[in-house]
N, C-alpha and C positions, 0 to 999 in steps of 0.2 A: 351580417346576415352568411356570409361565406363561414363564418365561423360555426353559426347553426346548421348547418347543410355538415360540415364535418363531423359535428358530435358524434355521429349514431358512428361513422366509421371509428370514429378515437373511442368509444366505446370498448367498441366491438376488435381492435386493437388491443385495447385495455387485456379484456377478457383472454383472448387469446393467450396477450405474454404472462398471466396471471394462470394458466391452465399451462402452460408449458415448463414456469416454472416449478410445477406439480409432478413432471414428466421424468421417469428413472431415468436416465440415456445411458445406461447401462446396454438396456437392451437394444440399442444400434448397433449392440453385439450381434442380434442376427444374421447379420447381411456377412460375414466375416464366418461365423461359425455356419452356413447355411453350403456358401462354398468352398469349406473344407470335409462338408460330409456329397458331396458332390465330386472331389476329388479321392474320395474313398473306392470306389470301383475304378478297375483296370482299364487300358483300353478297351482289353478284350472285351469286358464285359460290355461298353457300352457299342460294340462292333453288333456281338450277339443279340443283342436286344437294339438295334438301331432305331427300328421303328419308335423308342420311347424319347429320341432326337427329337422325332415332329412334334413332342409333345411342351418340351423345354419355353421355345418363342413364346407358345401359348399359355407356359405357366407363365412368365415372365410378363407378358403382356397384360393377365391378368391380375397378378402380382401388385404391379401399380397401379391400375387403371380399377379394377375391377374383383379387390380380391377378395370378397366372397363368393363369386363363382370361380376361385381358384380352389374350394374344395368338392368340385361336381367330378374335375381327375379320382378322386378318392372316395365317391357316393358307392362307383361299383365295384363289390369286393370279388376274390375267385372264390369261398369257398362258401357252403352252405351251413357247413356246420364245423367240428373241432371236437378232438375226441382226446380225453390224459383224464391223469387222475394226482391227487393230491398229494400222492406216494412217485411219482416218478416227472423227473425234468423231459421227458418225451412227451411233443406234443404235435398231433396230426392233422392238417386242415385237410375239407374234402368238400372237393363241390359237386354239383347235385349233377352231373355224369358219373359222380364215380372214381373220381382220381384224386387220387392222393398229392395234395398242389403243393402243401407245406409242411418240412416237418423239422420243427426248432427243437433243438437235442444239442449237447445237454441244458444249457442255457443259451448261447448266443449264436448257436450253430444253428444256418436256414440251409438243407441241403437240396429239397428238391425246390430247384425253382421254376419259379411261376412270375415271366417279366410285365411290366405294362408296356400298356400296349396305345396305339395312338386311338381317336376318335374317329368313327363313322361318322355316314354324313345326316343322324339325327345326332349330334356329339356327344356320345355314350361311347367309351372306352369297349372295345373288340375284347373277346375274351380269351382268353389263354392261350397261346400256343399249344397244341395237343400233343407232342412230343416233350414237352414239359410234367413232368409228375410221375407218378406210379399209377398202375392199373392193370388190368384182365385181360384176353384177348385169347378167339377159341380160335383152333383153327377144322375146319368144315373137312370132309374126303370128299364131297363131288371133285366132278371132273375138274379140275384146275389145273391139268402137268403137271401137278405136284409130287417128285417123289414123297410114299408111305413115311411112317416113321423107324420101322424096321428096315431101310436100308441108310439107315446112322451107318455111318464107317465102323464106328468099334462100342459095345456094351460102356453105360458110364461105370462110375466106381465112386466112391463115399470123397474115397484121397482125394483123385486129378479131375473127375469130372468124364462128360464125353467129350469124345475124340471129332471137331469141326471138320465139315465137308465142306470145302472152301464156296462148291457149285450150288449149294442147296440153296435154293430158294430166288438162282438168276432167271432162271424160267418161268417164275408168276408173273401175277399179274403187275400189269405198267406201272400198278404203283409201287413195285418190290416190297409188297408186304407180306409174300410165299402164302397167300389164300388166307392170312391170319383176321378176321376181324373184332378190330378193338371196343369192349364194351361199351365205350362211352361214344361212339361214331352213333349218325345220323340212323343206321337200319332201328334203332333202340330207343323205345321211349324207355323214360326214368323216372324215378319215384322216391324220394329221401324222406325217412322215417327215423325222428330218435326212440330209443331204447333209455330209456330213466333209469332205468331198474340195474340195466349191466354195464351204464355207462357208455353204449354203443349204439352205433350210427350200422341204421340199416340201406340197401340202396337195393334195389330191382329194378334192371336190365329187362325189357320183356322185344323179342324181336318177332313179329306176327310175319307167317309165310308168305309163299304167293295166293294161295285161295285155301280155306278154314274148311275141312270136312269133306275131301275135296277125294280123297285117298280110299281105296277099296273097303277100307278099315274102318272111317273116318277121320282116323288121321289128318292132319296141316300138314298139306303139299309145300315141299321146296324147304327152305333153312329155317327153321321155328323155335324158338326155345324161350324161357324166364331162366333169370341166373341174378339171386339175389344172395347178397352179400353184406357178412356181420363186420361192421371194423369198431375193432377197441382197441387197445392199451391194455395191457393184462397186468392188474395192478402191480406194482412193486417190482418190474421185471425189467421196465426199459425197454419194455418189447409191444412194436403193432403188431397182431394178429388180426391176420384179412381173413376170412372162411368163407368160400364159396359154393353156391350150392346153387347147381348146372341140373335142369331138369329140360333132356332134347322134348319139343310138343312136335317138329318134323319128322321126314322122311328122311334125311341127309343125316348119317351117324357123324358125330363131332371125335376126333382123330387125339387131336392135345387141349389139353391149355396152356396159353402162353401166359406168363405174367412181366411187364418192363415194369424198367424205374432209371431215370434218366435223376442224376446225383450228382451232389459238388459234400465232401466231408469237409468241411472247415471251422473254424473257430471264431469265425466276424461277425460283428455285428453289420445289419442288412439292412440299405438305403436303395433308394430308385437307382440304374435302373437292377441292383444285384450286383452283390460282390461274392468274387469266386477266389480256390485257391486250387496250385496243380494238384491236381489229385493221380493218384496211381491206383486202375482195374483190375482186377483180376475175375477170371469168372470158371470158377470148377462147379463144382457140386453145389457152390453157392456162389452168391456177387460176392465182392469185397471193393471198397471204396477207402482208402488210407488218403489223408492227408500229408503232401510234403511239406509242408511249412508249420505244422503243427503235430501232436498225437492223435487229432480225431481219429475217426473209423465207424465207419457204413455196413451193415453187413445184412446181405438178404439172402434168406435161403426158406426152403419147402420142408416140408411135415415128411417125419420119416416113414410113411406108409405110402410115395409117391416116386416113382423112377423119375432124374432127369435124365430125361432125353435127348439136351442139347441146351449148350448156353453160350454167352456171348456179349464182349461190349467193344463198342464204339463209338464216335464221337463223328457225327452226322446226323441229316435228316433220321425222323421216323421209316419213311420209308425204302430207306437201303439198310434199314437194321441188318438184315439176317445174311445181304451183297455182303456189307464192309465189315460185320463183325471177326474178332478175334479173341484170344482165351485172353487176350491182355493190352491194356491200353494205358497212355498216359494224356494226361489235359484239363481244362477244364469243364466239358462238358459233357459229360460221358454217358451214355447210355449202356442197360446191363439188360439182359434174359432172361429167364429160366423157361424153358417147356418142359412141361411135367406129362407125362405118360397117363393119360387121364382119357381112354376112350369112354366114349355114352351113345350109346347107342338108342336107335329112335326110341323115345318112349320111357327109356331110363333115367335115373337122377346118381347123381356122383355129387360128393364134396369135396374140394381139396382148399390148404389152405400154407399160405405163407408168411414171413414172420419178415417185420424190420427191426432192427436191434442195433444201437450205439453206443459205443464205448472209446476206448484208447487205444491207438497200435502198441500190444505186447509190446513190439523192438522195438519202440521208442521209449517208454515207463520204465519206473524200478517194480521193485518188486509188490512194493507197497501201494503201487498207483492204480486204480480199477482200471480194467482193460473190458474190451467187450469176453463175456461171461459166459462162455460157450457151455457151460455146466447148467448154469442157468438157460441159455436159449434151449439146452435141448430138452427140458426137463418142462420145458414151454410148452416146445413140440409137440411131447413126447403123449399130453394130454389132450384128448378128443376135446373136439370143438363144445358136445353139449355140456361134455365137464367144464370148460373154460367160459364157457355162459353162468354154469352154476356158482361157479368158484366167486367170479365177478357178483354175481347177485347178494352172495353172500358177505363178500365182501365193501359194498355199497349200501347193503341191509347194516351194517358194521358200524358205517361209520357216519351213519347219518342217524344211529340210533341215542344220541343223544340231541337230538332236535327237536325242539319244542313248540309244534305246529298246534296248541290248545289255542284256543282265539278263532284260529283261522278259519273263515266260511271255506263250506265244502263245495264252491266255485274256485275257489283261488286253490285249495290244499297242492293240486299235483303242479302246478304251476309256481308255488311256492317252492315245492321240494326242488323242482329244474330248475330254480334260480340259484338254487343253495348248488347243485352240482356244476350247473354254469362258471359259479366265482370257482369252487375246489377244482375246475378243472386248471385255472389260470393260477394256482399258488404251485410255487416250485419248492421239492421237498430238501432242498442242500439250502439256498441263500435266503427260503425264504420271502422271494418276491412275490406280490400279485400283478401280473400283466393287469394290462388297461382290456388287451382282446387276441385272441388265436389270429391276428393276419397280419402279413405285410405288406397289402393292398385292401385295404389304407393301411399304413405302418402302423398301426397301436401296440405291437406285442411287445414296446416297453412297459416299466411301471412306473407312474406319474403318483407321485405322495397324494394327491390330491384323489387320482380314484381309487389308489387304495385306498385312505381314510374312509373312505365309504363303504367298500368292498369289507373292509375289517370290522367296521362296526357291524354290517348287516350280520357277517358270519357271526360274530360276539352276540348278539342280540338275539339268533338264532341256536344259540347253544352251541354253537362249533368255534371256543373260543382257541386253540391252538395255535389255525395260521393265523388269525388276528394277533396273536401274540409275540409271532412270530415276525410277521411285516414291522411290526412298529414295536419291538426291542430289539430284534435279532440284524431285521433288512438295511432299516433305514439310518438307525443312529449312527453308524459308521460312517456315511458316505452323509452328512450335514457338514457345510463349509467351517473355515474357519470363524466366519460372521456367523453362525447359524442357523444359515438358509438351506433351502433344497435348490438342485439342481431341475432345470421343467423335466426330467424323467430320467430313468436308471434301465441297462439293460441286465437281465437278469443276475450278471456275476458282480455288477456295482458299477460297472464302467460304465458314466454321465454319456446320454444319449442324446440330447435335444439341442434345439439349437436356439431354444430363448436364456438367455444369464440366468434370468429370477422370475420367480411369480410371486405376487405378494399374498395371495391365496393361501398355497400350499400347506406355511407354516404355522397359520390359527387352525389350520385343518387338522397337523397331526397333533395339535394340541386336544382339541376336542375329541378326536378319535380315541387318545391315552386317556382320555377323562370316561368314557363311553364304555370300555373294556374294563378297563378298571374295575367299574363300578360293577356291573355282571361279575369278576373274578370277584367282589370283593362277598358279593353275596354267597356265591357259592363255596371260597375257600380263602380266606382270608391268609393264609398264609402264602398262596401264589401271589393273589392281589400283591401284596406287600415286595415280591420278590419282582413283578413286574412294573409297579414302580419304581422298584430302585434301579431297573435297569433303563427307563424310560426319561427318566428324572432329567438328568444332565439335557437331554436333547430338545425336551419342554421348555425346557428353561432358556435354554439357547435359544430354539427356535422363535420363543417371544420378545426376549431382552432383542436381539434382529426386528423386530415388527416394532415394538414399544420408537426404535429408533428411527421408523418408516414413516413418521408422519410427518405430511406438508402440512404447511402455512394455515392451510384450512381444516384442520384436524379431522384430515381422511388420510389412508395410507398413500403414497406417493403413487404415481399410476401407471400401472405393469399389466401386463398382460392376465390374463385367467384360466378362465375354462376356454373363453376367447381366446385363439393363437393364432389367427391374421396380423398383419401388422400394422392395421389400421385401430385394433382393440387394445391399445394402453389408452387406457380412459380409468379415471377413478369412478367404479362401479359399487352399488348395494351389493352387490353377490361377496366379492371383496371384505369390504367394510362389515357385515355381519358376518362374517366369521373370524374379522379381527373380536368383532369385541363377543363373540361366543371364546374362542381361543379365549381373551385374555380374563373371562367369568370362572372358567374351566381349569387355565391355570392356576387362576389365586387358591381356587379349591383345593391341587392337587399341592399344592405347595403345602400347607396348612396338613394336609393328609400325610406328605411325608415326615413331615415334623415329626404327629404322631407317631410316624412307623420306625420312628427315631434315622430315619437314613438321612436328613440331612438338620441343621443347630435351626433351633429352633427361632433364633433373633433372625438369623439369615432369611429362613423359610419364610416369616410375616413381612421381614422387607421384602422380598418377591412379591405376599401374595399383597400387598397394598399396591409397590408399582402396577399391579397388573391390574387391580382394583381401578387404579386411577385410569391406566390406560380405557378400562372398558367402559367408564363415565367419559372419557375423553373422545372416543369415537362414537358410543351411544349419541351421545346431544351433537356430534356434527351428523352424525346421519339425520335425524332428526331437522336440523336445523336445513343441510344440503339439499335431499332427497323427499325430504314430506313436506315440510316447511315454504314451502315451494305454489305459485298460481298453476296450477294443475291445468286449466284453460290456456293458459299461454303456452307449455312445451309441447317441442315439437315433437314428432314422433316417429322414431329412429328406425333402422330398418329389424328385419326381422336375422335371428342370424343363418337363414338361410341366404337371406337377399332379396326372399320374395314381399311385396310390400302385402301389410293387411286388409282382411276382408272390408265390405262396408258396412261403415257403421262406428270405425273404430276412435274418429274424433270425438265424438258421445262420452267416452270415456276419460274419469278424471281420477283421480288418486295421488300420485307421485311420480316423479321423475330417478328412473334408474341408473344412469349412468350421467355422469358429468366431463361435457368432451371441452374440446375445443370450442367448438360453437353455443357452449353453453349445457345447463339443465336439458337431456332430453331423455323423453320412455319410448324404451324399445319393448314392445310388444311379444314380453316373454315372460314363460312366468314360471322360468329361474330365478325371481325376484320373489318366491316362496321363501326362498333361504331366510330371508328377516325369520319368518316365524318357526322353518325349522333345517335347519338344525337349530339356527343365530338365536330364537328365543328372544330376540328384541321387540319384535311387534306387539307381546305382550308385557313386557316389563313396562316399554312406553306408551302406550294404552291405544296402539297405529295398527292393530288388527283389524278396524273397523274402516279402515282405510285400505289397508292394504290387501285383505282380502275380493272388497266388490273389484276392482283391477285386476285381480289375479280373473276372475269369473268371465268378465269383458275379453284379456286377449285370452283366454284359451279357447271361446267363439267362436276371436275375429281371426286365428293365428291356420294357414291355411293349412298349415306341418303340423306334424305332433313330432317335437326331440322326446325321447320316452326317461330319459332322465328328472329334464323341466318338469313333465306333466306328473311322473312319478312323486316328487317332491309337492309339486302343489295340491295331490291328493292329501299327502299327508302333510298341506300346509291344514285342508280341511279338517282331519283326524287332530290333530292337533287346537283346534280354534274350539272342539269341544268341552276338550279337557282344562284349557284353559279361562274361554269362556262360559262355559254352562253348558246342560244338556243340551242332547240334541234337537233342534227346534227354535234355539232359545235366542239365536244371533239375528238379530233383525237387520240385514244386511242383505243384497241386492242377490237377485238370484244369477243366473246363468241367462235367465230369460230376461232377465231387469226386472223381476215383479215379484213380489210380497217380497218376507222374511225367507231365509235359508233355513234348507235343513241341514248344518254342515256335514253328516255325517251321511244325508246323500249322497250330497256333491263327491266326495269324494268319493266313494263306491259307481258315479254315474264315471268317474273316470278310467278305474280300473276296469271294470267294465267295457268298456269301450275298447281299452287298450293291452286285455289282457290273454288275448289271442293275435296280436301281432309280431309273430314271431319268424324267424327263421327257418327253413326246411329242417334243419339242422335239432330247432327246439328251442335254442335260444335268442334271448329277444333281441329285433331289431333296434338300431339306434335310431332310426327317426323314418317317418312314415310319408312319405308325401301327399299333395292332394287327390292324385289318383289313386293313391293304397298303397303305392312301389315302396317296396323298404330297400332305404338307402346305407351308406358309409354298414359299420360294421356289428359285431356280436358284442356287442358295447357289454364288460361287467358293470361298469356305472348302472346301465340298465336294467338291470340284475340286480344291484344292490338296493336301487332308491324304491324297485317294484316290492324287497324282504321289507327292507324301512315305512313304506306306509304300510304296510299289510301289517308291520309291527303298532304302529303308531294308532289304525286303526281297534288295533288289540286292546291298549289303554284306553282308546276312548269308551269304549262299551264299559271297560272293568269301571271306570271312573264314572261313568252315567248309573252302572249298577249299584257301585257306594254311594252314591246320594242318594238313588234312590233309595235304599234300605235306612239311610239317613234320616230322608223325609220320611217313612213310615217308623221311625222310631221316635219321631220330636211329634208326629202323630200319637201314637201312642203314650208318651207322656203326658200330649197335653191332655191326651183323655184321660189319663191315671190322675193326672193333677184337678181336672173336673171331678172325675168319681167321686176324689177326694174332699174336695169342698163342698158335694151334695150329701156327703158321709156314708156314701157305698163303695161300691164295686165298679169300673169303670165298666164294664162289659156287658153288668146287669143294667 
């Protein structure tokens, strides 16, 4: 009797022991790597951002007891959008109030600091401190006890700038801001809009007067203005341009415009709470920050058509800026300002421009190295704002001229181009990296091989092969480790940047991406395709050789993290193994193609191809046995990626397991399992589409959140089913509503229609949409990539339907001809 009672516990123990034998325990190195990352910030960084210290106990608690909630501290991003170009390493993140809060340049330097912050009473991160970043302000000329601009002690010169009056600003308002109103501040309403055609963000700040229309001439009484700012990176110049147009709608003159920047020029990877380097800052007619530990340099200056009335640098609070500013300073958190002679009378409108550029300190580099190119900067500044905008539109139009938008529905045409622009802004022109997102909060500005693989395929399928080739052929191959695997992620200069030692989905994802891009190139330029394969084949071979060595005793890949990167996510997943199946299949095809192109010895290529084909069969059969040949009704329902519970009705869903865990097979309600169809192709090869898609339908309906990469993959799987399974409407699978046969084309369209406008204010897709419609996490490049891929799968599906319809019509015509001949006459007669 005792043995009978103990038997369930024994089975559970044996099951868990088998699972532990399948885990890649190298990922226990996460702990030491995380500590190494936390050791990067200096003590002064922790002290400056000491509010972040309050996050640490909460983070440790959640890491141990509620890992999925640990993601909450990354849900609130600082930026509403970002601007860059694929010809520039410089990328600027912009908040909803118009502050440039993050400046990446040229690769790993993070110059404008935005610290992480503690949770408020609603368990949400507080916003970044207003003293961080770069933004405009205006000085009104009403009665504040302020000296006017003409009372500066000397006239500015282009060589040395203004001479500061140390008493200026000390008798101003209590906060010590010398009467300046910053345009991000509370009196202003804000709106952010993308200008995709010019690669710009447009931020409008509006201050309403104390009363509208009460003046003698109907003008607004009091301080009132509308400030419209265009923010963009000038293509190919490594220069951020900010063109501010101010319309004074009130009856108080604006005396001057002030531009403020807090920066730290460095060449350091950034982790919370920020990593700085000692800087020397100088204020003259321009502001300059130089790193004392590297040759990094940052320069801020105004257009030549405006006079700099005053400038200064200081370390301290924003409210003390004008009182404490000097002409030079040293430190880690240095602020600088330029006060510009831009007087705007009531009813007038004026435009003023400032520029930020990054380079290398001329005094610390050789003559052959790149420095801040002042001639280039001068040429940018001398161009008018309208001229720069026109040039940018022409540049982007030329860059997107090769985009193949045929077959993209009109409803999605603008979104398709917008998604491609967002992907291009993440491409680095020097290293070839593709960042995951333009953010330090959350910390996604590194390059993940997995994310970049999807981005590269999306760009190539759209006709933009150059950045795809650079990422796959130039950036990643030199970074693979001796065993053929990749790190979790890399900085844009190639430095390893992650904390997870190995993720088994990244290597086959690379092989799949190389095959996809090679297929596109082969149609357009066979010589270019051969050159691309010659540069990538060694990395593909090594990556798949590593993957083939990663099988566990159940013929699935050893359990590691994948796209889910919490410490509890080291399971054997359908995601990873479906990618392995696809990677092995594509690797075998590439081996034979390489032999045909004379890149490798035919005998060696055939040996590799045979090895990869056997591995594909091995993992494909194991997927069928472990994930699909299970009693779906008895599967426990796992958590959502957000940690939330699925809505009512989930228990009625059957189909397949998505993970093999410590507790056995588990079905997590996430449509990311669409990978078995796209790009995996496994579902069609193993005749499991009719099992996969109905469960995905129910998962999509049951989830209270929308994580866009997985939802767009689900839409792509619906479209792929049209190609693999027949014409639209053929598949007798249960619909999202649970009733009747599904029109898979319409099912995919419903997903894209529902999510096409889930974008951040800057125009990029959100990463996640919560149950209340709130956008969370980053402007993730993966969201844009899977959207582009879904639309491409739709285009292919429609072409397939059209070809089949034409074939059916031809068959009918041929049958009619035959009948006519049998009747001795013409069929049409």
